[in-house]
C-alpha positions as CSV (number, residue, x, y, z in Angstrom):
1,Q,0.1,0.0,0.0
2,V,0.9,3.6,-0.3
3,Q,0.9,5.7,2.9
4,L,0.9,9.5,3.0
5,V,1.9,11.3,6.2
6,E,1.1,15.0,6.5
7,S,2.6,17.5,8.8
8,G,2.8,21.2,9.4
9,G,-0.8,22.1,10.4
10,G,-1.7,24.5,13.2
11,L,-3.2,27.8,14.2
12,V,-2.0,30.9,12.6
13,Q,-3.2,34.6,12.5
14,P,-4.6,36.2,9.5
15,G,-1.8,37.3,7.2
16,G,0.5,34.6,8.5
17,S,2.2,31.8,6.8
18,L,2.3,28.0,7.2
19,R,4.0,25.2,5.3
20,L,2.5,21.7,4.9
21,S,4.4,18.6,4.0
22,C,3.3,15.3,2.7
23,A,5.6,12.3,2.4
24,A,4.5,9.2,0.4
25,S,6.0,5.8,1.1
26,G,5.2,2.2,0.3
27,S,4.6,0.3,-2.9
28,I,5.4,3.1,-5.3
29,F,6.8,2.7,-8.7
30,S,6.3,6.2,-9.8
31,I,4.2,9.2,-9.0
32,S,2.3,11.2,-11.6
33,V,0.6,13.9,-9.7
34,M,0.5,15.2,-6.1
35,G,-2.0,17.6,-4.8
36,W,-3.7,19.2,-1.8
37,Y,-7.4,19.4,-1.1
38,R,-9.2,21.1,1.7
39,Q,-12.5,20.7,3.4
40,A,-14.1,23.3,5.7
41,P,-16.9,22.4,8.1
42,G,-20.1,21.7,6.3
43,E,-18.4,22.0,2.9
44,Q,-17.2,19.7,0.2
45,R,-13.6,18.7,-0.3
46,D,-12.1,21.0,-3.0
47,L,-8.8,20.9,-4.9
48,V,-6.4,23.6,-3.7
49,A,-3.3,22.9,-5.8
50,L,-1.7,20.1,-7.7
51,I,1.6,19.5,-9.3
52,T,2.6,16.8,-11.9
53,S,5.8,14.9,-11.9
54,G,6.9,17.2,-14.8
55,G,6.4,20.3,-12.6
56,S,3.2,21.6,-14.0
57,T,1.0,23.3,-11.4
58,N,-2.6,24.3,-11.0
59,Y,-4.3,26.3,-8.3
60,A,-7.8,27.1,-7.1
61,E,-8.6,30.7,-8.0
62,S,-9.0,31.6,-4.3
63,V,-5.3,30.7,-3.5
64,K,-3.6,32.0,-6.6
65,G,-0.7,34.3,-5.7
66,R,-0.7,33.2,-2.0
67,F,-0.1,29.5,-2.1
68,T,2.8,27.6,-3.8
69,I,2.9,23.9,-4.3
70,S,6.2,22.2,-4.8
71,R,7.7,18.7,-4.7
72,D,10.8,16.7,-4.1
73,N,10.5,13.7,-6.3
74,A,13.5,12.0,-4.7
75,K,11.8,12.0,-1.4
76,N,8.3,11.4,-2.7
77,T,7.2,14.5,-0.8
78,V,4.9,17.5,-1.7
79,Y,4.8,20.7,0.0
80,L,2.2,23.5,0.2
81,Q,3.6,27.0,1.2
82,M,0.7,29.1,2.4
83,N,1.2,32.8,2.7
84,S,-1.2,35.7,3.5
85,L,-3.5,33.3,5.1
86,K,-7.2,34.3,5.5
87,P,-9.9,33.1,7.9
88,E,-11.6,31.5,4.9
89,D,-8.6,29.2,4.5
90,T,-9.6,27.5,7.7
91,A,-10.1,23.8,6.8
92,V,-8.8,20.3,7.1
93,Y,-6.1,19.9,4.3
94,Y,-5.5,16.6,2.7
95,C,-2.7,15.4,0.6
96,N,-3.5,13.2,-2.4
97,V,-1.0,11.3,-4.5
98,V,-1.6,9.4,-7.8
99,G,0.8,7.0,-9.5
100,R,1.9,3.5,-10.5
101,G,2.3,0.9,-7.8
102,S,5.3,-1.5,-7.5
103,I,3.1,-4.3,-8.7
104,P,3.2,-4.2,-12.5
105,G,0.0,-2.9,-14.0
106,T,-1.3,-1.3,-10.8
107,T,-2.2,2.3,-10.0
108,F,-3.0,4.1,-6.8
109,R,-4.7,7.1,-5.5
110,S,-3.9,7.7,-1.8
111,W,-5.0,10.3,0.7
112,G,-3.2,11.7,3.7
113,Q,-4.8,11.7,7.2
114,G,-5.7,15.4,7.0
115,T,-4.2,18.3,9.0
116,Q,-6.1,21.1,10.5
117,I,-5.3,24.6,9.5
118,T,-7.1,27.3,11.5
119,V,-6.6,31.0,10.7
120,S,-7.9,33.2,13.4
121,S,-7.1,36.1,15.6
């Protein structure tokens, strides 16, 4: 199986910054895309940002210019640098990784455990 371990969540003030990390391990042959989703109370889980193995990125309009997604392919780790945080960024953030499994012909889509981000004074 492929396991994702997230870290870096917490409480920050509006305008502050936070950096999330997500490390993938397990039966991984290759990773095609890594992304971050978030889910606020009473809301659906929405894509925040993604990055392909080739380095292409995509961001939700609400976070463009404030958040930056990056990766370290050698470490199978994806990061989310969050700047100029707003109260509306408050949510549980989930890492998601898609790729090919070590078993030939298999693919995987794995989720992290979720980490709470609270932006409040």
